[in-house]
DSSP file (Angstrom, degrees, kcal/mol; ACC not computed):
  #  RESIDUE AA STRUCTURE BP1 BP2  ACC     N-H-->O    O-->H-N    N-H-->O    O-->H-N    TCO  KAPPA ALPHA  PHI   PSI    X-CA   Y-CA   Z-CA
    1    1 A M              0   0    0      0, 0.0     2,-0.0     0, 0.0     0, 0.0   0.000 360.0 360.0 360.0 126.4  117.2   33.5   65.3
    2    2 A G     >  -     0   0    0      1,-0.1     4,-2.4     4,-0.0     5,-0.2  -0.238 360.0-100.7 -82.5 174.8  119.3   36.3   66.8
    3    3 A L  H  > S+     0   0    0      1,-0.2     4,-2.7     2,-0.2     5,-0.2   0.929 121.5  48.5 -60.9 -47.9  118.7   40.0   66.7
    4    4 A M  H  > S+     0   0    0      1,-0.2     4,-2.5     2,-0.2    -1,-0.2   0.887 110.4  51.9 -63.5 -36.4  121.2   40.7   63.9
    5    5 A D  H  > S+     0   0    0      2,-0.2     4,-2.3     1,-0.2    -1,-0.2   0.910 110.6  50.0 -63.4 -41.2  119.7   37.9   61.7
    6    6 A N  H  X S+     0   0    0     -4,-2.4     4,-2.0     2,-0.2    -2,-0.2   0.929 112.1  46.0 -62.9 -47.4  116.2   39.4   62.3
    7    7 A L  H  X S+     0   0    0     -4,-2.7     4,-2.7     2,-0.2    -2,-0.2   0.912 111.7  51.0 -62.4 -42.6  117.4   42.9   61.3
    8    8 A K  H  X S+     0   0    0     -4,-2.5     4,-1.5     1,-0.2    -1,-0.2   0.939 109.6  51.5 -59.0 -46.8  119.2   41.6   58.2
    9    9 A A  H  < S+     0   0    0     -4,-2.3    -1,-0.2     1,-0.2    -2,-0.2   0.880 114.6  43.0 -59.9 -38.2  116.0   39.7   57.2
   10   10 A K  H  < S+     0   0    0     -4,-2.0     4,-0.4     1,-0.2    -1,-0.2   0.858 117.0  44.5 -81.5 -30.5  114.0   42.8   57.5
   11   11 A L  H  X S+     0   0    0     -4,-2.7     4,-2.2    -5,-0.2    -2,-0.2   0.573  88.3  90.6 -85.1  -9.1  116.4   45.2   55.9
   12   12 A G  H  X S+     0   0    0     -4,-1.5     4,-1.7     1,-0.2     5,-0.2   0.929  88.5  44.5 -55.1 -53.5  117.2   43.0   53.0
   13   13 A P  H  > S+     0   0    0      0, 0.0     4,-1.8     0, 0.0    -1,-0.2   0.855 111.7  54.9 -63.8 -32.1  114.5   44.3   50.6
   14   14 A A  H  > S+     0   0    0     -4,-0.4     4,-2.5     1,-0.2    -2,-0.2   0.888 103.9  53.6 -67.4 -35.1  115.3   47.9   51.6
   15   15 A K  H  X S+     0   0    0     -4,-2.2     4,-2.2     1,-0.2    -1,-0.2   0.879 107.9  50.2 -65.2 -37.5  118.8   47.5   50.6
   16   16 A G  H  X S+     0   0    0     -4,-1.7     4,-2.3     2,-0.2    -1,-0.2   0.896 111.0  49.3 -65.5 -37.1  117.9   46.2   47.2
   17   17 A K  H  X S+     0   0    0     -4,-1.8     4,-2.2     2,-0.2    -2,-0.2   0.934 111.9  47.9 -65.7 -46.0  115.6   49.2   46.7
   18   18 A V  H  X S+     0   0    0     -4,-2.5     4,-2.4     1,-0.2    -1,-0.2   0.874 111.0  52.5 -60.9 -40.5  118.3   51.7   47.8
   19   19 A S  H  X S+     0   0    0     -4,-2.2     4,-2.2     2,-0.2    -1,-0.2   0.934 109.3  48.5 -66.0 -44.6  120.7   49.9   45.4
   20   20 A D  H  X S+     0   0    0     -4,-2.3     4,-2.2     1,-0.2    -2,-0.2   0.892 111.4  49.3 -60.2 -40.8  118.4   50.3   42.5
   21   21 A L  H  X S+     0   0    0     -4,-2.2     4,-2.3     2,-0.2    -1,-0.2   0.846 108.9  53.0 -67.5 -35.3  117.8   53.9   43.2
   22   22 A A  H  X S+     0   0    0     -4,-2.4     4,-0.7     2,-0.2    -2,-0.2   0.894 110.1  49.8 -62.8 -41.3  121.6   54.5   43.5
   23   23 A Q  H  < S+     0   0    0     -4,-2.2     3,-0.4     1,-0.2    -2,-0.2   0.922 115.1  41.2 -67.7 -44.1  122.0   52.9   40.1
   24   24 A Q  H  < S+     0   0    0     -4,-2.2     3,-0.2     1,-0.2    -2,-0.2   0.892 129.4  26.3 -69.9 -39.3  119.3   55.0   38.4
   25   25 A H  H  X S+     0   0    0     -4,-2.3     4,-2.5    -5,-0.2    -1,-0.2   0.046  78.5 121.9-115.1  22.2  120.1   58.4   40.0
   26   26 A G  H  X S+     0   0    0     -4,-0.7     4,-2.5    -3,-0.4     5,-0.2   0.860  77.7  51.1 -57.5 -38.4  123.8   58.1   40.8
   27   27 A D  H  > S+     0   0    0     -3,-0.2     4,-2.5     2,-0.2    -1,-0.2   0.905 110.8  47.8 -67.5 -41.0  124.7   61.1   38.7
   28   28 A K  H  > S+     0   0    0      2,-0.2     4,-2.5    -3,-0.2    -2,-0.2   0.904 112.3  49.2 -62.8 -47.0  122.1   63.2   40.4
   29   29 A I  H  X S+     0   0    0     -4,-2.5     4,-2.5     2,-0.2    -2,-0.2   0.939 111.1  49.8 -62.5 -47.5  123.2   62.1   43.9
   30   30 A Q  H  X S+     0   0    0     -4,-2.5     4,-2.8     1,-0.2     5,-0.2   0.944 111.7  49.7 -56.1 -50.6  126.9   62.9   43.0
   31   31 A H  H  X S+     0   0    0     -4,-2.5     4,-2.4     1,-0.2    -1,-0.2   0.902 109.8  49.8 -51.9 -44.4  125.8   66.3   41.7
   32   32 A G  H  X S+     0   0    0     -4,-2.5     4,-2.6     2,-0.2     5,-0.2   0.888 109.4  51.7 -66.5 -38.9  123.9   67.0   44.9
   33   33 A L  H  X S+     0   0    0     -4,-2.5     4,-2.4     2,-0.2    -2,-0.2   0.924 111.6  47.5 -62.8 -43.9  126.9   66.0   47.1
   34   34 A D  H  X S+     0   0    0     -4,-2.8     4,-2.4     1,-0.2    -2,-0.2   0.917 113.0  48.5 -61.3 -43.1  129.2   68.3   45.1
   35   35 A K  H  X S+     0   0    0     -4,-2.4     4,-2.2    -5,-0.2    -2,-0.2   0.904 112.5  47.3 -67.3 -42.1  126.6   71.1   45.4
   36   36 A A  H  X S+     0   0    0     -4,-2.6     4,-2.6     2,-0.2     5,-0.3   0.900 111.3  51.6 -65.5 -41.1  126.2   70.7   49.1
   37   37 A A  H  X S+     0   0    0     -4,-2.4     4,-2.5    -5,-0.2    -2,-0.2   0.926 110.5  49.1 -60.8 -43.6  130.0   70.5   49.6
   38   38 A K  H  X S+     0   0    0     -4,-2.4     4,-2.2     1,-0.2    -1,-0.2   0.907 111.9  47.9 -63.3 -41.7  130.4   73.7   47.8
   39   39 A T  H  X S+     0   0    0     -4,-2.2     4,-2.4     2,-0.2    -1,-0.2   0.909 113.4  46.5 -65.6 -42.8  127.7   75.5   49.7
   40   40 A V  H  X S+     0   0    0     -4,-2.6     4,-2.0     1,-0.2    -1,-0.2   0.889 111.9  51.9 -67.3 -40.5  129.0   74.3   53.1
   41   41 A D  H  <>S+     0   0    0     -4,-2.5     5,-2.4    -5,-0.3     6,-0.2   0.899 111.0  48.3 -65.3 -37.1  132.6   75.3   52.1
   42   42 A Q  H ><5S+     0   0    0     -4,-2.2     3,-1.2     3,-0.2    -2,-0.2   0.926 111.3  48.7 -65.4 -44.1  131.4   78.8   51.1
   43   43 A R  H 3<5S+     0   0    0     -4,-2.4    -2,-0.2     1,-0.3    -1,-0.2   0.817 112.8  46.9 -70.6 -29.3  129.5   79.3   54.3
   44   44 A T  T ><5S-     0   0    0     -4,-2.0     3,-1.9    -5,-0.1    -1,-0.3   0.326 111.8-122.9 -89.3   7.3  132.4   78.2   56.5
   45   45 A K  T < 5 -     0   0    0     -3,-1.2    -3,-0.2     1,-0.3    -2,-0.1   0.824  64.9 -60.0  54.1  36.4  134.7   80.4   54.4
   46   46 A G  T > <S+     0   0    0     -5,-2.4     3,-1.3    -6,-0.2    -1,-0.3   0.488 104.4 127.3  79.8   3.5  137.0   77.5   53.5
   47   47 A K  T <  S+     0   0    0     -3,-1.9     3,-0.2     1,-0.3    -2,-0.1   0.832  82.3  29.8 -62.6 -32.0  137.9   76.8   57.1
   48   48 A Y  T 3> S+     0   0    0     -7,-0.1     4,-2.7    -8,-0.1    -1,-0.3  -0.023  78.9 129.1-115.1  28.3  136.9   73.1   56.9
   49   49 A S  H <> S+     0   0    0     -3,-1.3     4,-2.6     1,-0.2     5,-0.3   0.883  74.2  50.3 -57.5 -43.0  137.7   72.5   53.2
   50   50 A D  H  > S+     0   0    0     -4,-0.3     4,-2.3     1,-0.2    -1,-0.2   0.923 112.9  46.0 -63.8 -42.1  139.8   69.4   53.8
   51   51 A R  H  > S+     0   0    0      1,-0.2     4,-2.2     2,-0.2    -1,-0.2   0.884 112.0  51.1 -67.0 -38.6  137.2   67.8   56.0
   52   52 A I  H  X S+     0   0    0     -4,-2.7     4,-2.3     2,-0.2    -2,-0.2   0.900 110.7  48.0 -66.4 -40.8  134.4   68.6   53.6
   53   53 A Q  H  X S+     0   0    0     -4,-2.6     4,-2.3    -5,-0.2    -2,-0.2   0.895 112.6  50.1 -66.5 -40.8  136.4   67.0   50.6
   54   54 A T  H  X S+     0   0    0     -4,-2.3     4,-2.1    -5,-0.3    -2,-0.2   0.931 112.9  45.7 -63.7 -43.6  137.1   63.9   52.7
   55   55 A G  H  X S+     0   0    0     -4,-2.2     4,-2.1     2,-0.2    -2,-0.2   0.894 112.4  50.4 -66.6 -42.6  133.5   63.5   53.7
   56   56 A T  H  X S+     0   0    0     -4,-2.3     4,-2.5     2,-0.2    -1,-0.2   0.896 109.7  50.9 -61.6 -42.2  132.3   64.1   50.2
   57   57 A G  H  X S+     0   0    0     -4,-2.3     4,-2.2     1,-0.2    27,-0.3   0.917 110.8  48.6 -62.4 -42.2  134.7   61.5   48.8
   58   58 A K  H  X S+     0   0    0     -4,-2.1     4,-1.8     1,-0.2    -1,-0.2   0.852 110.8  50.2 -67.9 -33.8  133.5   59.0   51.4
   59   59 A A  H  X S+     0   0    0     -4,-2.1     4,-2.1     2,-0.2    -1,-0.2   0.894 110.6  49.5 -69.6 -40.4  129.9   59.6   50.6
   60   60 A K  H  X S+     0   0    0     -4,-2.5     4,-2.5     2,-0.2    -2,-0.2   0.887 110.5  51.6 -66.0 -36.6  130.5   59.3   46.8
   61   61 A D  H  X S+     0   0    0     -4,-2.2     4,-2.7     1,-0.2    -1,-0.2   0.893 108.5  51.0 -64.4 -37.3  132.3   56.0   47.5
   62   62 A A  H  X S+     0   0    0     -4,-1.8     4,-2.4     2,-0.2    -2,-0.2   0.906 110.2  48.5 -62.9 -41.0  129.4   54.8   49.6
   63   63 A V  H  X S+     0   0    0     -4,-2.1     4,-2.6     1,-0.2    -2,-0.2   0.917 110.3  52.8 -67.3 -41.9  126.9   55.6   46.7
   64   64 A D  H  X S+     0   0    0     -4,-2.5     4,-1.1     1,-0.2    -1,-0.2   0.935 109.5  48.5 -58.1 -45.5  129.2   53.8   44.3
   65   65 A R  H >< S+     0   0    0     -4,-2.7     3,-0.5     1,-0.2    -1,-0.2   0.906 111.5  49.8 -62.8 -40.3  129.2   50.7   46.5
   66   66 A L  H 3< S+     0   0    0     -4,-2.4    -1,-0.2     1,-0.2    -2,-0.2   0.923 108.6  53.7 -61.3 -41.1  125.4   50.8   46.8
   67   67 A A  H 3< S+     0   0    0     -4,-2.6     2,-1.1   -45,-0.2    -1,-0.2   0.688  90.5  82.3 -70.7 -19.9  125.0   51.1   43.1
   68   68 A Q    <<  +     0   0    0     -4,-1.1    -1,-0.1    -3,-0.5     7,-0.0  -0.724  41.8 146.1 -92.6 100.3  127.1   48.1   42.3
   69   69 A K        +     0   0    0     -2,-1.1    -1,-0.2     1,-0.1    -2,-0.1   0.401  50.1  87.9-110.6   4.1  124.8   45.1   42.6
   70   70 A D  S    S+     0   0    0      1,-0.3    -1,-0.1    -3,-0.1    -2,-0.1   0.898 106.1  19.9 -62.9 -42.6  126.4   43.0   39.9
   71   71 A D    >   +     0   0    0      1,-0.1     3,-1.9     2,-0.0    -1,-0.3  -0.668  69.2 173.5-132.0  76.7  128.9   41.5   42.3
   72   72 A P  G >  S+     0   0    0      0, 0.0     3,-0.9     0, 0.0    -1,-0.1   0.687  75.3  64.7 -61.9 -19.6  127.7   41.9   45.9
   73   73 A G  G 3  S+     0   0    0      1,-0.2     3,-0.4     2,-0.1     4,-0.0   0.657  93.7  60.4 -77.1 -13.4  130.5   39.8   47.3
   74   74 A S  G X> S+     0   0    0     -3,-1.9     4,-0.7     1,-0.2     3,-0.6   0.252  70.7 104.0 -98.6  16.0  133.2   42.3   46.1
   75   75 A A  T <4 S+     0   0    0     -3,-0.9     3,-0.2     1,-0.2    -1,-0.2   0.872  91.5  32.5 -61.3 -39.0  131.9   45.3   48.2
   76   76 A G  T 34 S+     0   0    0     -3,-0.4    -1,-0.2     1,-0.2    -2,-0.1   0.385  99.6  82.2-102.7   7.8  134.7   44.9   50.8
   77   77 A T  T <4 S-     0   0    0     -3,-0.6    -1,-0.2     1,-0.0    -2,-0.1   0.767  84.5-139.0 -84.2 -23.9  137.5   43.7   48.6
   78   78 A G  S  < S+     0   0    0     -4,-0.7    -3,-0.1    -3,-0.2    -2,-0.1   0.453  77.9  97.3  85.6   1.2  138.5   47.1   47.4
   79   79 A G        +     0   0    0     -5,-0.3    -4,-0.1     1,-0.1    -3,-0.0   0.439  62.2  79.3-101.5   2.1  139.1   46.0   43.7
   80   80 A A  S    S+     0   0    0     -6,-0.4    -1,-0.1     1,-0.2    -5,-0.1   0.992 102.5   2.2 -72.9 -63.4  135.7   47.1   42.3
   81   81 A T  S    S-     0   0    0    -20,-0.0    -1,-0.2     3,-0.0     3,-0.1  -0.986  71.0-118.9-133.3 135.7  136.0   50.8   41.7
   82   82 A P        -     0   0    0      0, 0.0    -3,-0.1     0, 0.0     2,-0.0  -0.437  47.8 -91.6 -71.0 153.8  138.8   53.3   42.3
   83   83 A P        -     0   0    0      0, 0.0     2,-0.1     0, 0.0   -25,-0.1  -0.312  42.2-112.5 -64.8 143.7  138.1   56.0   44.8
   84   84 A A        -     0   0    0    -27,-0.3   -23,-0.1     1,-0.1   -24,-0.1  -0.417  31.8-113.7 -74.3 149.0  136.6   59.2   43.5
   85   85 A G        -     0   0    0      1,-0.2    -1,-0.1    -2,-0.1     0, 0.0  -0.173  43.3 -77.1 -76.1 174.3  138.6   62.4   43.6
   86   86 A P        -     0   0    0      0, 0.0    -1,-0.2     0, 0.0     3,-0.1  -0.319  58.2 -90.4 -70.6 158.5  137.8   65.4   45.7
   87   87 A P        -     0   0    0      0, 0.0   -30,-0.0     0, 0.0   -34,-0.0  -0.193  57.0 -81.3 -63.3 160.6  135.0   67.8   44.6
   88   88 A P        -     0   0    0      0, 0.0     0, 0.0     0, 0.0     0, 0.0  -0.361  33.8-138.7 -64.4 144.1  136.0   70.7   42.4
   89   89 A A              0   0    0      1,-0.2   -40,-0.0    -3,-0.1     0, 0.0   0.549 360.0 360.0 -82.8  -9.6  137.4   73.6   44.3
   90   90 A S              0   0    0      0, 0.0    -1,-0.2     0, 0.0   -52,-0.0   0.536 360.0 360.0 -77.7 360.0  135.5   76.3   42.4
C-alpha cells in the first residue's frame, strides 16, 4: 500500500464528516465568507476587491462541492452546480 493510499484510507472518515457539516451549515458558512470578504475589502479600502471576490467565489464553490454527497462521482465533471456569483458589493 502506497503513501497516497494510506492517506486516503485515513482521511476518508474525515471527508464524510466535513461533508455532513457542510450540508448542515452551508448557509452559515456562506454568510461567514461574505462577511469576511466584506470586512477585508473595507480594511484594504477596495484595493483588492477583484481578488477578494474571486477567492470568495472559489471558497463557496468548494463548500458546495463538499456539501454534495448524493453523487460523489460528479464532483469533477462540472455539471452539478452552477458557480456562485460574487459577494454583494455593499
